[in-house]
C-alpha positions in Angstrom: 11.9 -46.4 45.9 14.1 -47.8 43.1 13.1 -47.3 39.4 14.0 -49.9 36.9 15.4 -48.8 33.3 11.9 -49.0 31.8 10.4 -46.7 34.5 13.0 -43.9 34.4 11.9 -42.2 31.2 8.4 -42.0 32.2 9.4 -40.7 35.6 11.5 -37.9 33.9 8.5 -36.9 31.9 6.4 -36.9 34.9 8.9 -34.5 36.6 9.1 -32.2 33.5 5.3 -32.2 33.4 5.0 -31.0 37.1 7.6 -28.1 36.4 5.6 -27.1 33.3 2.4 -27.1 35.3 3.8 -25.2 38.1 5.1 -22.5 35.6 1.6 -22.4 33.8 0.1 -22.2 37.5 2.3 -19.4 38.4 1.7 -17.3 35.5 -2.2 -17.7 36.0 -1.8 -16.6 39.5 0.1 -13.5 38.7 -2.3 -12.7 35.7 -5.3 -12.8 38.2 -3.5 -10.5 40.7 -2.5 -7.9 38.2 -5.8 -8.0 36.6 -7.3 -7.4 39.9 -4.9 -4.3 40.4 -6.0 -2.9 37.0 -9.8 -3.4 37.7 -9.8 -1.7 41.0 -7.7 1.3 40.0 -10.0 4.3 39.6 -7.3 6.3 38.1 -6.8 4.0 34.8 -10.6 3.8 34.4 -10.6 7.5 33.2 -8.3 7.1 29.9 -7.1 4.6 27.4 -4.6 1.9 28.9 -2.7 -0.8 27.1 -0.7 -3.2 29.1 1.3 -6.4 28.6 3.5 -8.5 30.9 5.8 -11.2 29.4 7.5 -14.3 31.1 11.0 -14.4 29.4 11.8 -17.6 30.8 8.6 -19.3 29.7 8.4 -17.2 26.6 4.6 -16.7 27.5 2.5 -13.5 27.7 1.3 -13.5 31.3 -1.3 -10.7 31.3 -2.7 -8.4 28.5 -5.2 -5.5 28.8 -5.8 -4.3 25.2 -2.5 -5.1 24.3 -3.4 -5.6 20.6 -4.7 -2.0 20.4 -2.7 0.6 18.8 -1.4 3.6 20.9 0.7 6.8 20.5 4.1 5.8 21.8 6.0 9.0 22.0 9.6 8.3 23.0 8.9 4.5 23.2 9.6 4.9 19.6 13.3 5.2 20.4 13.2 1.6 21.3 12.4 0.9 17.5 15.5 3.4 16.6 17.7 1.6 19.2 16.8 -1.9 17.8 17.5 -0.6 14.0 20.9 0.8 15.2 21.8 -2.5 16.7 20.9 -4.2 13.6 22.4 -1.9 11.0 25.5 0.2 12.4 28.9 -0.9 12.8 30.5 -0.7 16.3 32.0 2.6 15.1 29.6 5.2 13.7 30.4 6.4 10.1 31.4 10.0 10.6 31.9 11.3 7.2 32.4 10.0 3.8 35.2 11.7 1.7 37.6 11.7 -1.4 40.7 13.6 -1.9 41.1 15.2 -5.5 44.6 17.0 -6.1 44.6 20.0 -3.4 41.0 19.3 -2.4 39.2 17.2 0.3 35.6 16.8 -0.6 33.2 15.4 2.0 29.6 14.3 2.4 27.4 14.2 5.6 26.3 10.7 6.8 23.6 12.1 9.4 26.0 11.2 12.2 24.7 13.1 15.3 28.2 12.9 17.3 29.8 15.8 15.7 30.7 17.6 18.9 27.4 16.7 20.3 27.3 18.2 23.9 27.0 14.9 25.6 28.9 12.3 23.1 31.8 15.0 22.7 33.0 13.2 19.6 35.8 15.0 17.6 36.6 12.3 15.1 35.2 14.5 12.0 36.5 17.7 13.7 40.0 16.6 14.2 40.1 14.7 10.6 38.9 18.0 8.8 40.9 20.4 11.2 44.2 18.6 10.6 43.8 18.4 6.7 46.1 20.7 4.7 44.0 20.4 1.6 41.0 22.9 0.6 37.8 21.7 2.2 34.5 21.3 0.2 31.1 20.1 1.6 29.2 18.4 -0.8 25.3 18.7 0.2 22.3 16.9 -1.3 22.2 13.5 0.2 19.2 14.2 2.9 16.0 13.8 1.0 13.4 14.8 3.7 12.4 18.1 5.3 13.9 20.0 8.4 10.9 18.4 10.5 9.8 14.8 10.8 6.4 13.8 9.8 3.7 14.8 12.1 6.0 17.2 14.2 4.4 20.3 15.9 5.7 23.3 13.9 4.9 25.6 17.2 7.7 23.5 19.2 10.5 25.1 16.8 12.3 27.0 19.4 12.4 24.3 22.1 15.7 22.2 22.8 13.9 18.9 22.2 12.9 19.7 18.4 16.1 20.8 16.7 16.0 20.3 12.7 17.2 17.6 10.8 20.2 17.6 8.5 22.7 15.6 6.6 25.7 17.2 8.4 24.6 18.1 12.1 26.9 19.9 14.0 26.7 20.8 17.9 23.3 19.4 18.1 22.0 21.8 15.4 21.4 24.3 18.4 22.8 27.6 19.7 23.9 27.3 23.4 23.6 30.5 25.6 25.3 30.4 28.9 25.8 32.9 31.9 28.7 35.2 31.5 27.7 38.0 33.8 24.6 40.0 35.1 23.9 41.3 31.8 26.0 39.2 29.4 25.6 35.8 27.9 28.2 33.4 25.9 27.0 32.4 22.8 28.0 29.2 21.1 28.8 28.5 18.2 30.2 32.1 18.0 29.1 32.6 14.5 25.6 33.3 15.8 26.8 36.1 18.1 25.7 38.8 15.4 22.2 37.3 15.3 21.4 38.1 19.0 19.8 41.4 20.1 18.3 42.6 23.1 14.5 43.2 23.3 14.2 46.5 25.2 10.5 46.4 25.4 10.9 43.4 28.0 12.1 44.5 31.4 10.3 42.0 33.6 10.3 38.3 34.1 12.9 35.7 33.8 15.8 35.7 31.3 14.8 33.7 28.2 16.2 33.5 24.5 13.7 33.2 21.7 14.2 32.6 18.1 12.1 33.8 15.0 10.3 31.0 13.3 11.9 31.3 9.8 15.2 33.0 10.5 18.1 32.9 13.0 17.1 36.1 14.5 17.2 35.6 18.2 16.3 38.1 20.9 16.3 38.3 24.9 14.8 40.5 27.4 16.5 43.4 29.2 16.7 41.6 32.6 19.5 40.1 34.7 21.1 36.8 33.7 21.2 34.4 36.7 24.4 32.3 37.4 24.0 28.8 36.1 21.7 30.0 33.3 21.9 27.6 30.4 19.7 27.6 27.3 19.7 25.7 23.9 17.7 27.0 21.1 17.5 25.3 17.6 18.9 27.3 14.7 17.5 27.5 11.2 19.3 25.2 9.3 20.5 25.5 5.7 23.3 24.6 3.4 25.0 28.1 3.8 24.4 27.8 7.7 26.1 24.5 7.9 29.1 25.6 5.7 29.2 29.0 8.2 29.3 27.0 11.5 31.7 24.6 10.1 34.1 27.1 9.1 33.6 29.0 12.4 34.2 25.9 14.3 37.1 24.7 12.5 38.8 28.0 12.1 39.2 27.6 8.4 37.5 28.1 5.1 35.0 25.5 3.9 33.6 25.7 0.4 30.4 24.2 -1.3 30.5 21.8 -4.1 27.9 20.0 -6.0 28.9 16.6 -6.4 27.6 12.9 -6.1 29.3 10.4 -3.7 31.6 8.4 -6.0 31.8 4.5 -5.3 35.6 4.9 -4.2 34.5 7.3 -1.5 36.1 6.7 2.0 34.3 6.4 5.3 35.9 7.8 8.2 34.9 6.0 11.4 33.6 8.2 14.4 32.0 7.6 17.6 31.2 4.4 19.3 27.8 3.3 18.3 26.8 2.0 21.7 27.9 5.1 23.5 25.7 7.3 21.0 22.7 4.7 21.8 23.1 5.3 25.5 23.1 9.1 25.2 20.0 8.8 23.1 18.2 6.7 25.5 19.0 8.1 29.0 17.8 11.6 28.6 15.7 10.6 25.6 17.5 12.8 23.1 15.3 13.5 20.0 18.1 15.0 17.9 20.3 11.8 18.2 17.3 9.5 17.5 16.3 11.2 14.4 19.9 11.3 13.0 20.6 7.6 13.9 17.9 6.5 11.4 19.7 8.8 8.8 22.7 6.9 9.5 21.1 3.6 9.1 19.8 4.9 5.8 23.4 5.6 4.8 24.2 2.0 5.1 21.7 1.5 2.4 22.8 3.7 -0.3 23.6 7.4 -1.4 20.3 8.8 -0.1 19.8 9.8 3.5 16.0 9.2 4.0 14.0 8.6 7.4 11.2 7.1 5.3 13.6 4.8 3.4 15.5 3.5 6.6 12.0 2.5 8.3 10.9 0.9 5.3 14.0 -1.3 5.1 14.1 -2.0 8.8 10.1 -2.9 9.0 10.4 -5.4 6.1 13.7 -6.7 7.0 14.0 -7.0 10.7 10.6 -6.7 12.1 8.6 -9.5 10.4 8.2 -11.1 13.9 6.1 -8.6 15.5 2.4 -9.6 15.9 1.1 -6.3 14.7 2.1 -4.0 11.7 3.7 -1.0 13.0 2.9 2.6 11.9 6.3 4.1 12.3 6.9 7.7 11.1 10.1 9.0 12.8 13.1 8.2 14.9 12.2 10.1 18.0 8.7 9.8 18.8 7.8 13.3 18.3 5.3 12.5 15.7 1.7 11.5 16.6 1.6 9.6 13.5 3.6 6.5 15.0 1.3 4.0 16.4 2.5 0.8 18.2 1.0 -2.0 20.3 1.9 -2.9 23.7 2.6 -6.5 22.6 4.7 -5.1 19.6 6.9 -3.5 22.4 7.0 -6.6 24.3 8.5 -8.8 21.5 10.8 -5.9 20.3 12.4 -5.8 23.9 12.7 -9.3 24.0 14.6 -9.3 20.9 16.8 -6.2 22.1 17.5 -8.4 25.1 18.8 -11.3 23.0 20.5 -9.1 20.5 22.7 -7.5 22.9 23.1 -10.6 24.8 24.8 -8.9 27.8 22.2 -8.1 30.5 24.6 -5.5 32.4 25.4 -3.7 29.3 21.9 -3.3 28.2 20.8 -2.2 31.3 23.4 0.3 31.8 22.1 1.9 28.5 18.7 2.2 29.6 17.0 4.5 32.2 16.9 2.9 35.6 14.2 3.6 38.0 15.2 5.8 40.9 18.7 6.0 39.4 19.3 7.3 36.0 17.8 8.9 33.0 14.1 9.6 32.4 13.2 6.8 35.1 15.6 8.6 37.8 12.6 10.5 39.4 9.7 8.4 38.6 10.6 5.7 41.3 12.1 6.0 44.9 15.9 6.7 44.8 18.0 3.4 45.2 21.1 1.9 44.3 19.3 -1.3 43.2 16.7 -0.4 40.8 14.0 -2.8 39.9 12.9 -0.9 36.6 14.9 -0.6 33.3 13.3 0.8 30.3 12.1 3.9 28.3 9.5 6.5 28.9 7.4 8.4 26.3 5.6 11.7 26.8 3.5 13.9 24.9 0.3 15.9 25.7 -2.1 13.1 27.1 0.5 10.5 26.6 2.9 8.9 29.0 4.2 5.2 28.5 6.9 3.0 30.1 8.2 -0.2 28.3 11.0 -2.3 29.6 12.1 -4.7 32.1 11.0 -5.2 35.8 12.9 -7.4 38.1 11.1 -9.0 41.1 11.9 -9.8 44.6 11.9 -13.4 44.0 14.6 -13.0 41.1 12.5 -13.2 38.1 12.8 -10.5 35.0 9.7 -9.8 33.3 9.1 -7.5 30.1 6.3 -5.0 30.2 4.8 -2.3 28.2 2.5 0.2 29.9 0.8 2.7 27.5 -1.4 5.5 28.6 -3.2 7.8 26.1 -5.6 10.4 25.9 -5.7 11.6 29.6 -6.5 15.2 30.6 -5.3 14.8 34.2 -1.7 15.9 35.2 1.0 13.5 33.9 2.2 13.3 37.5 -1.0 11.4 38.5 -0.8 8.9 35.7 2.9 8.2 36.3 2.2 7.6 40.0 -0.4 4.9 39.1 1.8 3.2 36.7 4.8 3.1 39.1 2.5 1.9 41.8 1.4 -1.2 39.6 5.1 -1.9 38.5 6.1 -1.7 42.1 3.4 -4.0 43.1 4.8 -6.6 40.5 8.1 -6.1 41.7 7.2 -6.7 45.4 4.8 -9.5 44.7 6.2 -11.8 42.2 
């Protein structure tokens, strides 16, 4: 069959229309099958579930289940911190602000979490301060918040996942104790050694360090320490503690001075932003997440404020979201956070295009069966089909990210489970079953 020049445009439109109808038909077929999986699930019926599946190529939502309703996101919140950091932070994080006056070097914190952080191991600020031949003075007062975020559980104060928030964090704001012998432990930073004592009333059970709520008074039982023991306890922060830890770590005196940042203060570049983001996302590091928002705030002015940062990010960068977010902290420890599954979808789509490098983005995210918090959720594999972020609190377990299918498609999904009273493992298993079904069939 030959087409004349008048028939060609109509034929082209006809072909385009066929492809469009084909895509629409495929999306409807997927929606029907996924809907059936949800309806037939006896597990999901027992608690609140929100789900959304998005076709990146067609820019269309394929399937939604209560996707417009608000859920507690837990560490899915870190996706928003991740997005904000990509938008607001330079490729090299600002480690310090400083001025040199005569024989003195005066410095201010930026909230940068990478100062000798156990995974990032950045020594930019350490080397700079250690190498200076001037008298060192720390100028506090930039941080306007409290040592815990809004809505945090106070009784989690002694757990590794809830260190306090400060303008000049050092070594994760935690004390690390490790095995040194059957009845000996190594303590770092060394300045806390005198704060540890044996609780001779406890002679049974496993070796565990605990801290008083309001002081840096640490206790441990009179039992043997096993090889491989490693524990982190948040220390109680204060200006004095910050200066003592700095002095001990730098092996030189650090004073305190009350002084606002002058307009001519210099910025010391530090760790690579993307490296810090990766170390936040893979293990779901709350400490890094909280302080990244302070670094975002540092880009806005002299005050380091989580609230200020969130308000700016929401107003300036998140107007494209379909639902107004209720955002309280950087990590997701707060139950005041409320996001919808469809908000997560559009955020992930924006992140995908913002990074503009699929391999780089997926390397920064937990991968099902391979790395991060998704490593044990899916079967071990060299070819993961899920990349995303988990989120867990009591009665909360979520996943939001990208799912790759056997047919070569990449979809965005957000799976939010709230208010369940069954073991998290059962909820996770059902979520993994459905995501695996999507991978295998579409």
